[in-house]
N, CA, C, O and CB atoms as a CASP TS submission, in Angstrom:
PFRMAT TS
TARGET T0000
AUTHOR 0000-0000-0000
METHOD Language model
MODEL 1
PARENT N/A
ATOM      1  N   MET     1       0.594  -1.279   0.019  1.00  0.00           N
ATOM      2  CA  MET     1       0.251  -0.044  -0.061  1.00  0.00           C
ATOM      3  C   MET     1       0.857   1.281   0.231  1.00  0.00           C
ATOM      4  O   MET     1       0.146   2.235   0.547  1.00  0.00           O
ATOM      5  CB  MET     1      -0.544  -0.089   0.436  1.00  0.00           C
ATOM      6  N   GLY     2       2.032   1.360   0.144  1.00  0.00           N
ATOM      7  CA  GLY     2       3.052   2.379   0.311  1.00  0.00           C
ATOM      8  C   GLY     2       3.515   2.599   1.330  1.00  0.00           C
ATOM      9  O   GLY     2       3.950   1.630   1.951  1.00  0.00           O
ATOM     10  N   THR     3       3.620   3.921   1.924  1.00  0.00           N
ATOM     11  CA  THR     3       3.958   4.593   3.002  1.00  0.00           C
ATOM     12  C   THR     3       3.241   5.935   3.031  1.00  0.00           C
ATOM     13  O   THR     3       3.305   6.959   2.350  1.00  0.00           O
ATOM     14  CB  THR     3       5.368   4.706   3.054  1.00  0.00           C
ATOM     15  N   TYR     4       2.406   5.463   4.273  1.00  0.00           N
ATOM     16  CA  TYR     4       1.263   7.032   4.439  1.00  0.00           C
ATOM     17  C   TYR     4       1.848   7.420   5.979  1.00  0.00           C
ATOM     18  O   TYR     4       2.485   6.602   6.643  1.00  0.00           O
ATOM     19  CB  TYR     4      -1.075   6.632   4.494  1.00  0.00           C
ATOM     20  N   GLU     5       1.520   8.876   6.478  1.00  0.00           N
ATOM     21  CA  GLU     5       1.544  10.141   7.662  1.00  0.00           C
ATOM     22  C   GLU     5       0.034   9.095   8.350  1.00  0.00           C
ATOM     23  O   GLU     5      -0.896   8.612   7.705  1.00  0.00           O
ATOM     24  CB  GLU     5       1.145  12.475   6.864  1.00  0.00           C
ATOM     25  N   THR     6       0.318   9.031   9.960  1.00  0.00           N
ATOM     26  CA  THR     6      -0.455   8.654  10.620  1.00  0.00           C
ATOM     27  C   THR     6      -0.972   8.800  11.306  1.00  0.00           C
ATOM     28  O   THR     6      -0.187   8.357  12.144  1.00  0.00           O
ATOM     29  CB  THR     6      -0.408   8.252  10.803  1.00  0.00           C
ATOM     30  N   MET     7      -2.236   9.252  12.162  1.00  0.00           N
ATOM     31  CA  MET     7      -2.097   9.759  13.683  1.00  0.00           C
ATOM     32  C   MET     7      -2.485   8.111  13.977  1.00  0.00           C
ATOM     33  O   MET     7      -2.860   7.193  13.247  1.00  0.00           O
ATOM     34  CB  MET     7      -3.356  11.306  14.406  1.00  0.00           C
ATOM     35  N   LEU     8      -2.244   8.213  15.182  1.00  0.00           N
ATOM     36  CA  LEU     8      -1.878   7.445  16.613  1.00  0.00           C
ATOM     37  C   LEU     8      -3.502   7.500  17.483  1.00  0.00           C
ATOM     38  O   LEU     8      -3.461   8.493  18.209  1.00  0.00           O
ATOM     39  CB  LEU     8      -0.357   8.520  17.670  1.00  0.00           C
ATOM     40  N   PHE     9      -4.658   6.889  17.612  1.00  0.00           N
ATOM     41  CA  PHE     9      -5.294   6.584  18.605  1.00  0.00           C
ATOM     42  C   PHE     9      -4.882   5.503  19.344  1.00  0.00           C
ATOM     43  O   PHE     9      -4.422   4.489  18.818  1.00  0.00           O
ATOM     44  CB  PHE     9      -6.372   6.483  18.295  1.00  0.00           C
ATOM     45  N   THR    10      -5.066   5.706  20.974  1.00  0.00           N
ATOM     46  CA  THR    10      -5.433   4.475  21.965  1.00  0.00           C
ATOM     47  C   THR    10      -6.838   5.041  22.867  1.00  0.00           C
ATOM     48  O   THR    10      -6.766   5.979  23.661  1.00  0.00           O
ATOM     49  CB  THR    10      -3.907   4.088  23.168  1.00  0.00           C
ATOM     50  N   PRO    11      -7.901   4.400  22.621  1.00  0.00           N
ATOM     51  CA  PRO    11      -9.227   4.895  23.491  1.00  0.00           C
ATOM     52  C   PRO    11      -8.974   3.980  24.391  1.00  0.00           C
ATOM     53  O   PRO    11      -8.438   2.890  24.192  1.00  0.00           O
ATOM     54  CB  PRO    11     -10.840   4.848  22.863  1.00  0.00           C
ATOM     55  N   VAL    12      -9.637   4.731  26.117  1.00  0.00           N
ATOM     56  CA  VAL    12      -9.678   4.710  26.997  1.00  0.00           C
ATOM     57  C   VAL    12     -10.859   3.422  26.676  1.00  0.00           C
ATOM     58  O   VAL    12     -11.622   3.670  25.743  1.00  0.00           O
ATOM     59  CB  VAL    12      -9.728   6.009  27.655  1.00  0.00           C
ATOM     60  N   MET    13     -11.042   2.126  27.362  1.00  0.00           N
ATOM     61  CA  MET    13     -11.721   1.491  27.678  1.00  0.00           C
ATOM     62  C   MET    13     -12.116   0.700  28.831  1.00  0.00           C
ATOM     63  O   MET    13     -11.295   0.064  29.492  1.00  0.00           O
ATOM     64  CB  MET    13     -11.611   1.174  27.069  1.00  0.00           C
ATOM     65  N   PRO    14     -13.839   0.744  29.179  1.00  0.00           N
ATOM     66  CA  PRO    14     -14.255   0.601  30.379  1.00  0.00           C
ATOM     67  C   PRO    14     -13.643  -0.940  30.937  1.00  0.00           C
ATOM     68  O   PRO    14     -13.304  -1.940  30.304  1.00  0.00           O
ATOM     69  CB  PRO    14     -15.853   0.790  30.334  1.00  0.00           C
ATOM     70  N   PRO    15     -13.663  -0.708  32.087  1.00  0.00           N
ATOM     71  CA  PRO    15     -13.488  -2.885  32.321  1.00  0.00           C
ATOM     72  C   PRO    15     -14.559  -3.786  31.548  1.00  0.00           C
ATOM     73  O   PRO    15     -15.776  -3.719  31.378  1.00  0.00           O
ATOM     74  CB  PRO    15     -13.913  -3.568  34.323  1.00  0.00           C
ATOM     75  N   ASN    16     -13.745  -4.481  31.238  1.00  0.00           N
ATOM     76  CA  ASN    16     -14.745  -5.583  30.338  1.00  0.00           C
ATOM     77  C   ASN    16     -13.576  -6.809  30.223  1.00  0.00           C
ATOM     78  O   ASN    16     -12.350  -6.718  30.155  1.00  0.00           O
ATOM     79  CB  ASN    16     -15.376  -4.865  28.424  1.00  0.00           C
ATOM     80  N   LYS    17     -14.318  -7.794  30.228  1.00  0.00           N
ATOM     81  CA  LYS    17     -14.022  -9.143  30.294  1.00  0.00           C
ATOM     82  C   LYS    17     -13.369  -9.543  28.355  1.00  0.00           C
ATOM     83  O   LYS    17     -12.674 -10.478  27.960  1.00  0.00           O
ATOM     84  CB  LYS    17     -15.747 -10.052  30.934  1.00  0.00           C
ATOM     85  N   LEU    18     -13.778  -8.766  27.842  1.00  0.00           N
ATOM     86  CA  LEU    18     -12.386  -8.889  26.252  1.00  0.00           C
ATOM     87  C   LEU    18     -10.985  -8.457  26.200  1.00  0.00           C
ATOM     88  O   LEU    18      -9.980  -8.906  25.647  1.00  0.00           O
ATOM     89  CB  LEU    18     -12.756  -7.936  24.925  1.00  0.00           C
ATOM     90  N   PHE    19     -11.288  -7.218  27.116  1.00  0.00           N
ATOM     91  CA  PHE    19      -9.856  -6.291  26.540  1.00  0.00           C
ATOM     92  C   PHE    19      -9.082  -5.974  27.489  1.00  0.00           C
ATOM     93  O   PHE    19      -9.662  -5.260  28.307  1.00  0.00           O
ATOM     94  CB  PHE    19     -10.080  -4.884  25.852  1.00  0.00           C
ATOM     95  N   LYS    20      -7.370  -6.326  27.896  1.00  0.00           N
ATOM     96  CA  LYS    20      -6.813  -6.144  28.903  1.00  0.00           C
ATOM     97  C   LYS    20      -6.094  -5.213  29.107  1.00  0.00           C
ATOM     98  O   LYS    20      -5.070  -5.028  28.450  1.00  0.00           O
ATOM     99  CB  LYS    20      -6.361  -6.900  29.139  1.00  0.00           C
ATOM    100  N   GLY    21      -6.627  -4.169  30.399  1.00  0.00           N
ATOM    101  CA  GLY    21      -5.699  -3.053  30.923  1.00  0.00           C
ATOM    102  C   GLY    21      -7.063  -1.768  30.277  1.00  0.00           C
ATOM    103  O   GLY    21      -8.190  -1.924  29.807  1.00  0.00           O
ATOM    104  N   GLU    22      -6.263  -0.626  30.559  1.00  0.00           N
ATOM    105  CA  GLU    22      -6.936   0.590  30.587  1.00  0.00           C
ATOM    106  C   GLU    22      -6.941   1.168  29.090  1.00  0.00           C
ATOM    107  O   GLU    22      -7.932   1.599  28.501  1.00  0.00           O
ATOM    108  CB  GLU    22      -6.246   1.555  31.636  1.00  0.00           C
ATOM    109  N   TYR    23      -5.942   1.109  28.712  1.00  0.00           N
ATOM    110  CA  TYR    23      -5.892   1.209  26.808  1.00  0.00           C
ATOM    111  C   TYR    23      -5.088  -0.063  25.999  1.00  0.00           C
ATOM    112  O   TYR    23      -3.953  -0.022  25.525  1.00  0.00           O
ATOM    113  CB  TYR    23      -4.839   2.822  26.249  1.00  0.00           C
ATOM    114  N   PRO    24      -5.888  -1.016  25.997  1.00  0.00           N
ATOM    115  CA  PRO    24      -5.998  -1.881  25.300  1.00  0.00           C
ATOM    116  C   PRO    24      -5.930  -2.056  24.096  1.00  0.00           C
ATOM    117  O   PRO    24      -5.304  -2.965  23.550  1.00  0.00           O
ATOM    118  CB  PRO    24      -6.632  -2.174  25.509  1.00  0.00           C
ATOM    119  N   VAL    25      -6.646  -1.100  23.495  1.00  0.00           N
ATOM    120  CA  VAL    25      -6.858  -0.858  21.830  1.00  0.00           C
ATOM    121  C   VAL    25      -5.756   0.032  21.342  1.00  0.00           C
ATOM    122  O   VAL    25      -5.495   0.949  22.122  1.00  0.00           O
ATOM    123  CB  VAL    25      -8.370  -0.073  21.414  1.00  0.00           C
ATOM    124  N   THR    26      -4.842  -0.026  19.927  1.00  0.00           N
ATOM    125  CA  THR    26      -4.367   0.969  19.424  1.00  0.00           C
ATOM    126  C   THR    26      -4.633   0.946  17.779  1.00  0.00           C
ATOM    127  O   THR    26      -4.302  -0.071  17.169  1.00  0.00           O
ATOM    128  CB  THR    26      -2.993   1.014  19.881  1.00  0.00           C
ATOM    129  N   VAL    27      -5.140   1.894  17.166  1.00  0.00           N
ATOM    130  CA  VAL    27      -5.319   2.301  15.998  1.00  0.00           C
ATOM    131  C   VAL    27      -4.630   3.164  15.031  1.00  0.00           C
ATOM    132  O   VAL    27      -4.988   4.322  15.248  1.00  0.00           O
ATOM    133  CB  VAL    27      -6.151   2.634  16.111  1.00  0.00           C
ATOM    134  N   TRP    28      -3.932   3.113  14.216  1.00  0.00           N
ATOM    135  CA  TRP    28      -3.138   3.848  13.469  1.00  0.00           C
ATOM    136  C   TRP    28      -4.174   4.177  11.943  1.00  0.00           C
ATOM    137  O   TRP    28      -4.677   3.342  11.192  1.00  0.00           O
ATOM    138  CB  TRP    28      -1.616   2.930  13.273  1.00  0.00           C
ATOM    139  N   ILE    29      -4.248   5.994  11.850  1.00  0.00           N
ATOM    140  CA  ILE    29      -5.093   5.618  10.927  1.00  0.00           C
ATOM    141  C   ILE    29      -4.255   6.989   9.660  1.00  0.00           C
ATOM    142  O   ILE    29      -3.506   7.905  10.001  1.00  0.00           O
ATOM    143  CB  ILE    29      -7.042   5.737  11.579  1.00  0.00           C
ATOM    144  N   SER    30      -4.568   6.773   8.725  1.00  0.00           N
ATOM    145  CA  SER    30      -3.705   7.312   7.660  1.00  0.00           C
ATOM    146  C   SER    30      -4.578   9.203   7.835  1.00  0.00           C
ATOM    147  O   SER    30      -5.746   9.577   7.937  1.00  0.00           O
ATOM    148  CB  SER    30      -3.972   6.142   5.736  1.00  0.00           C
ATOM    149  N   ASP    31      -3.019  10.030   7.783  1.00  0.00           N
ATOM    150  CA  ASP    31      -3.317  11.651   8.304  1.00  0.00           C
ATOM    151  C   ASP    31      -3.443  12.068   6.970  1.00  0.00           C
ATOM    152  O   ASP    31      -2.468  12.543   6.388  1.00  0.00           O
ATOM    153  CB  ASP    31      -2.032  12.616   9.276  1.00  0.00           C
ATOM    154  N   ASP    32      -5.067  11.885   6.149  1.00  0.00           N
ATOM    155  CA  ASP    32      -5.296  11.992   5.146  1.00  0.00           C
ATOM    156  C   ASP    32      -6.711  12.455   4.466  1.00  0.00           C
ATOM    157  O   ASP    32      -7.591  12.790   5.259  1.00  0.00           O
ATOM    158  CB  ASP    32      -4.890  11.065   4.917  1.00  0.00           C
ATOM    159  N   ALA    33      -6.947  12.494   3.352  1.00  0.00           N
ATOM    160  CA  ALA    33      -8.742  12.794   3.495  1.00  0.00           C
ATOM    161  C   ALA    33      -9.086  11.218   3.498  1.00  0.00           C
ATOM    162  O   ALA    33     -10.184  10.992   4.004  1.00  0.00           O
ATOM    163  CB  ALA    33      -9.707  13.841   1.865  1.00  0.00           C
ATOM    164  N   ASN    34      -8.761  10.685   3.286  1.00  0.00           N
ATOM    165  CA  ASN    34      -9.333   9.306   3.319  1.00  0.00           C
ATOM    166  C   ASN    34      -9.536   8.863   4.764  1.00  0.00           C
ATOM    167  O   ASN    34     -10.368   7.991   5.012  1.00  0.00           O
ATOM    168  CB  ASN    34      -8.397   8.284   2.571  1.00  0.00           C
ATOM    169  N   LYS    35      -8.810   9.427   5.725  1.00  0.00           N
ATOM    170  CA  LYS    35      -8.984   8.641   6.805  1.00  0.00           C
ATOM    171  C   LYS    35      -9.269   7.194   6.920  1.00  0.00           C
ATOM    172  O   LYS    35     -10.350   6.731   7.285  1.00  0.00           O
ATOM    173  CB  LYS    35      -9.787   9.145   7.340  1.00  0.00           C
ATOM    174  N   ILE    36      -7.976   6.349   6.503  1.00  0.00           N
ATOM    175  CA  ILE    36      -8.515   4.845   6.341  1.00  0.00           C
ATOM    176  C   ILE    36      -7.286   3.970   7.640  1.00  0.00           C
ATOM    177  O   ILE    36      -6.059   3.991   7.745  1.00  0.00           O
ATOM    178  CB  ILE    36      -8.265   4.171   4.194  1.00  0.00           C
ATOM    179  N   PRO    37      -8.463   3.235   8.491  1.00  0.00           N
ATOM    180  CA  PRO    37      -7.596   2.745   9.337  1.00  0.00           C
ATOM    181  C   PRO    37      -6.344   1.668   8.905  1.00  0.00           C
ATOM    182  O   PRO    37      -6.630   0.525   8.551  1.00  0.00           O
ATOM    183  CB  PRO    37      -8.434   2.214  10.238  1.00  0.00           C
ATOM    184  N   LEU    38      -5.191   2.051   8.956  1.00  0.00           N
ATOM    185  CA  LEU    38      -4.227   0.972   8.176  1.00  0.00           C
ATOM    186  C   LEU    38      -3.707  -0.027   9.663  1.00  0.00           C
ATOM    187  O   LEU    38      -3.164  -1.098   9.392  1.00  0.00           O
ATOM    188  CB  LEU    38      -2.573   1.969   7.163  1.00  0.00           C
ATOM    189  N   LYS    39      -3.808   0.187  10.559  1.00  0.00           N
ATOM    190  CA  LYS    39      -3.037  -0.704  11.344  1.00  0.00           C
ATOM    191  C   LYS    39      -4.169  -0.703  13.177  1.00  0.00           C
ATOM    192  O   LYS    39      -4.610   0.263  13.799  1.00  0.00           O
ATOM    193  CB  LYS    39      -1.036   0.131  11.386  1.00  0.00           C
ATOM    194  N   ILE    40      -4.266  -2.167  13.476  1.00  0.00           N
ATOM    195  CA  ILE    40      -5.118  -2.179  14.956  1.00  0.00           C
ATOM    196  C   ILE    40      -4.297  -2.967  16.047  1.00  0.00           C
ATOM    197  O   ILE    40      -4.677  -4.125  15.874  1.00  0.00           O
ATOM    198  CB  ILE    40      -6.716  -3.010  14.811  1.00  0.00           C
ATOM    199  N   LYS    41      -3.683  -2.972  16.736  1.00  0.00           N
ATOM    200  CA  LYS    41      -3.628  -3.472  17.868  1.00  0.00           C
ATOM    201  C   LYS    41      -4.421  -3.645  18.808  1.00  0.00           C
ATOM    202  O   LYS    41      -5.000  -2.617  19.157  1.00  0.00           O
ATOM    203  CB  LYS    41      -3.009  -3.109  18.240  1.00  0.00           C
ATOM    204  N   ALA    42      -4.845  -5.193  19.735  1.00  0.00           N
ATOM    205  CA  ALA    42      -5.639  -4.852  20.872  1.00  0.00           C
ATOM    206  C   ALA    42      -4.570  -6.020  21.835  1.00  0.00           C
ATOM    207  O   ALA    42      -3.817  -6.740  21.179  1.00  0.00           O
ATOM    208  CB  ALA    42      -7.633  -5.181  20.668  1.00  0.00           C
ATOM    209  N   LYS    43      -4.571  -6.108  22.973  1.00  0.00           N
ATOM    210  CA  LYS    43      -4.246  -6.737  24.221  1.00  0.00           C
ATOM    211  C   LYS    43      -5.570  -7.640  24.648  1.00  0.00           C
ATOM    212  O   LYS    43      -6.131  -7.106  25.605  1.00  0.00           O
ATOM    213  CB  LYS    43      -3.845  -5.561  25.356  1.00  0.00           C
ATOM    214  N   LEU    44      -5.987  -8.407  24.374  1.00  0.00           N
ATOM    215  CA  LEU    44      -6.969  -9.328  25.086  1.00  0.00           C
ATOM    216  C   LEU    44      -6.459 -10.131  25.704  1.00  0.00           C
ATOM    217  O   LEU    44      -5.431 -10.631  25.249  1.00  0.00           O
ATOM    218  CB  LEU    44      -7.803  -9.981  24.424  1.00  0.00           C
ATOM    219  N   VAL    45      -7.018 -10.604  27.083  1.00  0.00           N
ATOM    220  CA  VAL    45      -7.205 -10.746  28.205  1.00  0.00           C
ATOM    221  C   VAL    45      -6.414 -12.357  27.641  1.00  0.00           C
ATOM    222  O   VAL    45      -5.373 -12.849  28.079  1.00  0.00           O
ATOM    223  CB  VAL    45      -8.840 -10.411  28.906  1.00  0.00           C
ATOM    224  N   VAL    46      -7.301 -12.886  26.581  1.00  0.00           N
ATOM    225  CA  VAL    46      -6.575 -14.213  26.302  1.00  0.00           C
ATOM    226  C   VAL    46      -5.296 -13.831  25.016  1.00  0.00           C
ATOM    227  O   VAL    46      -5.668 -13.175  24.042  1.00  0.00           O
ATOM    228  CB  VAL    46      -7.912 -15.510  25.690  1.00  0.00           C
ATOM    229  N   GLY    47      -4.663 -14.027  25.055  1.00  0.00           N
ATOM    230  CA  GLY    47      -3.538 -13.338  23.512  1.00  0.00           C
ATOM    231  C   GLY    47      -4.236 -12.077  23.170  1.00  0.00           C
ATOM    232  O   GLY    47      -5.110 -11.519  23.833  1.00  0.00           O
ATOM    233  N   ALA    48      -3.621 -11.634  21.807  1.00  0.00           N
ATOM    234  CA  ALA    48      -3.534 -10.681  21.272  1.00  0.00           C
ATOM    235  C   ALA    48      -4.126 -10.541  20.304  1.00  0.00           C
ATOM    236  O   ALA    48      -4.611 -11.564  19.822  1.00  0.00           O
ATOM    237  CB  ALA    48      -2.670 -10.450  21.156  1.00  0.00           C
ATOM    238  N   LEU    49      -4.396  -8.977  19.455  1.00  0.00           N
ATOM    239  CA  LEU    49      -4.878  -9.419  18.274  1.00  0.00           C
ATOM    240  C   LEU    49      -4.493  -8.071  17.337  1.00  0.00           C
ATOM    241  O   LEU    49      -4.715  -6.874  17.517  1.00  0.00           O
ATOM    242  CB  LEU    49      -6.529  -9.869  18.390  1.00  0.00           C
ATOM    243  N   HIS    50      -3.764  -8.861  16.171  1.00  0.00           N
ATOM    244  CA  HIS    50      -3.126  -7.828  15.433  1.00  0.00           C
ATOM    245  C   HIS    50      -3.603  -7.592  14.202  1.00  0.00           C
ATOM    246  O   HIS    50      -3.718  -8.600  13.504  1.00  0.00           O
ATOM    247  CB  HIS    50      -1.866  -8.031  15.305  1.00  0.00           C
ATOM    248  N   MET    51      -3.944  -6.473  13.676  1.00  0.00           N
ATOM    249  CA  MET    51      -4.793  -6.705  11.853  1.00  0.00           C
ATOM    250  C   MET    51      -4.054  -5.181  11.075  1.00  0.00           C
ATOM    251  O   MET    51      -4.063  -4.065  11.594  1.00  0.00           O
ATOM    252  CB  MET    51      -7.400  -6.490  11.892  1.00  0.00           C
ATOM    253  N   ASP    52      -3.473  -5.528   9.774  1.00  0.00           N
ATOM    254  CA  ASP    52      -2.352  -4.520   9.080  1.00  0.00           C
ATOM    255  C   ASP    52      -3.744  -4.745   7.640  1.00  0.00           C
ATOM    256  O   ASP    52      -4.516  -5.615   7.235  1.00  0.00           O
ATOM    257  CB  ASP    52      -0.026  -5.331   8.793  1.00  0.00           C
ATOM    258  N   LEU    53      -3.363  -3.360   7.338  1.00  0.00           N
ATOM    259  CA  LEU    53      -4.355  -3.818   5.383  1.00  0.00           C
ATOM    260  C   LEU    53      -3.772  -3.599   4.478  1.00  0.00           C
ATOM    261  O   LEU    53      -3.246  -2.572   4.049  1.00  0.00           O
ATOM    262  CB  LEU    53      -5.725  -3.008   4.733  1.00  0.00           C
ATOM    263  N   VAL    54      -3.871  -5.081   3.962  1.00  0.00           N
ATOM    264  CA  VAL    54      -2.929  -5.222   2.759  1.00  0.00           C
ATOM    265  C   VAL    54      -3.244  -4.423   1.727  1.00  0.00           C
ATOM    266  O   VAL    54      -2.392  -4.076   0.909  1.00  0.00           O
ATOM    267  CB  VAL    54      -2.869  -6.522   2.221  1.00  0.00           C
ATOM    268  N   GLU    55      -4.723  -3.985   1.649  1.00  0.00           N
ATOM    269  CA  GLU    55      -4.846  -3.612   0.135  1.00  0.00           C
ATOM    270  C   GLU    55      -6.144  -2.908   0.489  1.00  0.00           C
ATOM    271  O   GLU    55      -6.707  -3.191   1.546  1.00  0.00           O
ATOM    272  CB  GLU    55      -4.912  -4.950  -1.148  1.00  0.00           C
ATOM    273  N   ALA    56      -6.870  -1.606  -0.712  1.00  0.00           N
ATOM    274  CA  ALA    56      -7.066  -0.887  -0.818  1.00  0.00           C
ATOM    275  C   ALA    56      -8.192  -0.531  -2.181  1.00  0.00           C
ATOM    276  O   ALA    56      -7.457  -0.368  -3.155  1.00  0.00           O
ATOM    277  CB  ALA    56      -6.019  -0.585  -0.572  1.00  0.00           C
ATOM    278  N   SER    57      -9.679  -0.349  -2.620  1.00  0.00           N
ATOM    279  CA  SER    57      -9.623  -0.015  -3.253  1.00  0.00           C
ATOM    280  C   SER    57     -11.037   0.840  -3.633  1.00  0.00           C
ATOM    281  O   SER    57     -12.144   0.905  -3.098  1.00  0.00           O
ATOM    282  CB  SER    57      -9.068  -0.822  -3.710  1.00  0.00           C
ATOM    283  N   GLY    58     -10.694   1.192  -4.313  1.00  0.00           N
ATOM    284  CA  GLY    58     -12.273   2.445  -4.539  1.00  0.00           C
ATOM    285  C   GLY    58     -12.068   3.678  -3.273  1.00  0.00           C
ATOM    286  O   GLY    58     -12.995   4.183  -2.640  1.00  0.00           O
ATOM    287  N   ILE    59     -10.698   3.968  -3.125  1.00  0.00           N
ATOM    288  CA  ILE    59     -10.114   5.543  -2.058  1.00  0.00           C
ATOM    289  C   ILE    59     -10.590   6.875  -3.810  1.00  0.00           C
ATOM    290  O   ILE    59     -10.523   6.964  -5.036  1.00  0.00           O
ATOM    291  CB  ILE    59      -7.089   5.418  -1.395  1.00  0.00           C
ATOM    292  N   ARG    60     -10.997   7.511  -2.651  1.00  0.00           N
ATOM    293  CA  ARG    60     -11.531   8.674  -3.145  1.00  0.00           C
ATOM    294  C   ARG    60     -10.742   9.704  -3.295  1.00  0.00           C
ATOM    295  O   ARG    60     -10.775  10.754  -3.937  1.00  0.00           O
ATOM    296  CB  ARG    60     -12.454   9.051  -2.489  1.00  0.00           C
ATOM    297  N   ASN    61     -10.153   9.279  -2.698  1.00  0.00           N
ATOM    298  CA  ASN    61      -9.452  10.721  -2.388  1.00  0.00           C
ATOM    299  C   ASN    61      -7.433  10.426  -2.432  1.00  0.00           C
ATOM    300  O   ASN    61      -6.764   9.932  -1.524  1.00  0.00           O
ATOM    301  CB  ASN    61     -10.161  11.317  -0.370  1.00  0.00           C
ATOM    302  N   LYS    62      -6.982  10.879  -3.652  1.00  0.00           N
ATOM    303  CA  LYS    62      -5.805  10.199  -3.853  1.00  0.00           C
ATOM    304  C   LYS    62      -4.631  11.585  -3.430  1.00  0.00           C
ATOM    305  O   LYS    62      -3.415  11.401  -3.481  1.00  0.00           O
ATOM    306  CB  LYS    62      -5.767   9.492  -5.613  1.00  0.00           C
TER
END
């Protein structure tokens, strides 16, 4: 997909049975007109979740 300037978000999560810790989710969003979620990491009670965007189509703002 290339290289993008990104914004990094770590939302505060209320206590629950799925996520571990106060800031368990980290989201990288492209810092352009499209605001594409490029990467997500989450600390789960059992293990972790890592998602990376590998392909996108139909992007309106290039």
